[in-house]
N, C-alpha and C positions, 0 to 999 in steps of 0.2 A: 504493500500500500504506500509506503513512504517513497518509493522510487517510481510510483505511478503505474505499476504493473497490476492493475485491478483484476484482470482475469486470473492470473496466477494466485492472487490473494484469495479470490472466491474459491478456487480449487482447494487451497489449504484450509480455509475455514470450513468448507463442506466436510473435509476429512476429519477435522477436529470435532464437528457436530456428530459425524457418524460414530466416532469413538465414544462420545459422551453427549447423548441427545438432550440431557437436562442441564448442560453447562451454560449458564446465562451469558457468561463472557463470550463464549464461542458463538452463541446464537446472535448476540448483539453485534459482534464484529462481522459475522456473515451478513446480517441485514444491512449494515453500513456499507460493506463492500459491494453488495448487490445494488443498492441504491446509487452508489457512486459510479457504477458501470451502466446505469440505466436499465437494469433488469428488474423493473418494479413489480412485474407480475410474480416473480419468484420471491419477492419479499413478503407477500401476503401470508403464506403459511408460516413463515419464520416469525413474523410479528405475532401471529395468533399463538404460536408455541410460547413465545415470551410472555404474552398476556396470561396464558394458563399457568406458567411457572413462577412469574415474578409477583412479589407482594404488591398489592394495590389497595390501600385502606380507603374505602369510600369516605369522602369528605376530608380525607387527609391531604398531604402535600402532593400537588400535581407533578412534582419532580420525581416521584417514585418511579421505579423501573416499569411497573405495570402500566401506569398512566402514560408514561412516555411512549411505550410500545403501542398503546391504543391511539395516541396522537399520530405516531408515525404510520400506523395502519391507515388512518383516515387520509393522511397526506398521500400515501401510495395509491389509494383508491381514486383520489382526485387526479393524480398524474395519469392514471389509466383511463381517465374520463368516465369513471363510474361515479358520477356526481351524486346520485340519490343515495347510494351506499355510503359515500364519503360523508354526506351531510348527516345521515343517521348515526354514523360512527362518532362524529363530533358531538351530536346531541347526547348520545349515551355517555360519552366521556364527561361532558359538561354537567350532566345530571348529578355526577359524583364529585366533580371538581369545578364549581362555578366561578373559581378565581383564576382559571387557566386562561389568561388574556390572549395568548397566541391562538388558542383553539377558538375563542370567540371571534377573533379577527378573521381567521380562515373561514369559519362558518358564515360570517357576515359577507365576506367577499364572494363566497360561493353562491349564496342566496341572491346577492345583488346581481351577479353576472347572469343568473338564470331568470331574472325578472321576478323573483319571489320577494316583492318589496316589503311586505309587512314583516316577514321573518328577518329580512335584512335590517330593517329599521330597529327591530328589537335586539338583534345581535350587536349592531353598531352601538346602541345605547349601553350595552354591557361592556363593550370595549372602552367607551368613554368613562363609564363608571369606574373601571379599574385603572384607567390611565387618562385622566382628563387633559393632560398636556400633550397628548398624541395628536398632532395636527391632522395627519391623514385621516384619522378616525372621525374627527370633528367635521372635516370636509365631506367625507363619504356619508356621514349621517345627514348633513345638510342637503346633500344631493338627493338621497333617497326620500327625504321628507318633502323636497320640492316635487319629486316625481309622484308622491302620494297626495299632492295637493294640500300640504300643510306648511305654507310659507312662513307663518308666524313662528312655528317651532324650528323651521329651517334657519330662520333669522338668528335664533339663539345659538345654534351650532356654528353658523358662519361667523357670528360675533366673537365666539371663543377662538375660532381659528384665526381671525384677524388680530385678536389680542396677542396670540402666540407668535404670529408672523406679521408683525406690524409693518415691515418693510416690503412685503409682497403685494404688489398691486392686484394680483388675481384674487387674493383673499378679500380685499375691499370691494372688488367688483362682484364677487359672489354675494357678499353681504348686501350690496346695493340691489342686486337682482331680487333677493328674498324680501328685502324691506319694501321694495316697490310692489312686488306681488302681494304682500301682506297689507298694502295700503298705507305703509308708514313712510310717507314721502320725505319727511324731515330726516329720518334715519338714512334713507337712500341718498339724499343730497349730501349729508355729512360723509358717507362712505365714498361717494363719487369725488368729493373735494379731496379726500385723502388719496384716492387713486390718481387724480390729476396732479397732485403734488409729486407723486412718485414717478409718474409718466407724463411729464409736461408737454411732450411732443406728440401725444396720442390724440389726434383730432376726434376720434370716435368717443373717447371718454368726455371730452369737453362738450361734444354735441349732446350726449346723454345727460350730462349735468344740466345743460340748458333746458332740456325737455322736462326734467324732474322739477327744476325751479319754476318753470312755467305752470306745471301742475299745482305746485304750492300756491303760486300767485292766484290761479283760478279758484282754488279752494278758500283762500283767505282774503282776496282782493288787496293784499299788501303790495304796494308799488315797489318797494326795495327788491322783492323777489323777482319781479319782472326786469328790473335793472340788472340784477345778477345774471338772469337768464340770457339777456341780450349780450352781456359781456362774455359769457361762456361761449355762446354761438359765434361771436366775433373771433374769439381765440381759435375755435375749431376751424372757421373759414380761413383764418390766416395760415393755419397749418396745412389745410387742404382746400384749395380754392375751387375744386370740382365738386361742389355740394349744392345742387340746385335747391333742395328743400331748406337747407340752412340759410341760404341767401334770401329765400322768400320769407322765412320766419323773421330774419333780421329786419327786412324791409317793412313787414307788417307791424312788428311790435315797436320798432323805432318811431313809426308814425303814431302809434298809440301813446308812446311816452311823450312825444312832442305836443300832442293835442290835449293831454290830460293835465290837470293841475298837480303840482308836486306837493300833495298833502299827506303823503305816506300811504294812503289807500286809493285804490282805483274805484271810480263810481260804478 
């Protein structure tokens, strides 16, 4: 194994297991060598032998040999594209070890990729419960919540992700999308302003900011929001002059601003 001769290592480990079929070290090494050489189908009976032989105290430490073998069995099933069996193996493992974060992550990813969104949402929530600072889990949770039509909940997940990755414009754009879908235009505008600070040369971000600010203006009749919207559109047009819609918006609302009194509110 150390010199990269996986096939010879497999032969040697098979011989060791033949001599002592209940030797956990030999079985675990054989399973590792088989997985390393891509022979995942052959790992299945080996992992099952380990599960039968190794101690695994339900509700105990998930790092026990038996629990690890059950996890590896689920991984092997997934690699063999036996996704239903893999998901079931993860569920059975997690019924005994609900603090096994990687198992929850793998189950969430598996359900998400198969479009089983409710199961994926519940599993991602467990991942976040165990590791709230894991950005990928917060983002995936936000994504599945958006797909399920729960933008207000998605906004919370994306807000946590943005807090953890405050220098990532994508995190703020995700938050803006969820906030806008949830009807929280103020939150969306704040997120878009942060994204614009991080990507000042992105005309699309400035255009979106202008659109959201226009929405706030329409909801509140507050003139400053319209001023900000026009300013954002102007910046977008400066960065990308080939935007007919933005040009028309600027022309329309500049006319509104020049014909309305500057009282703070629009009539």
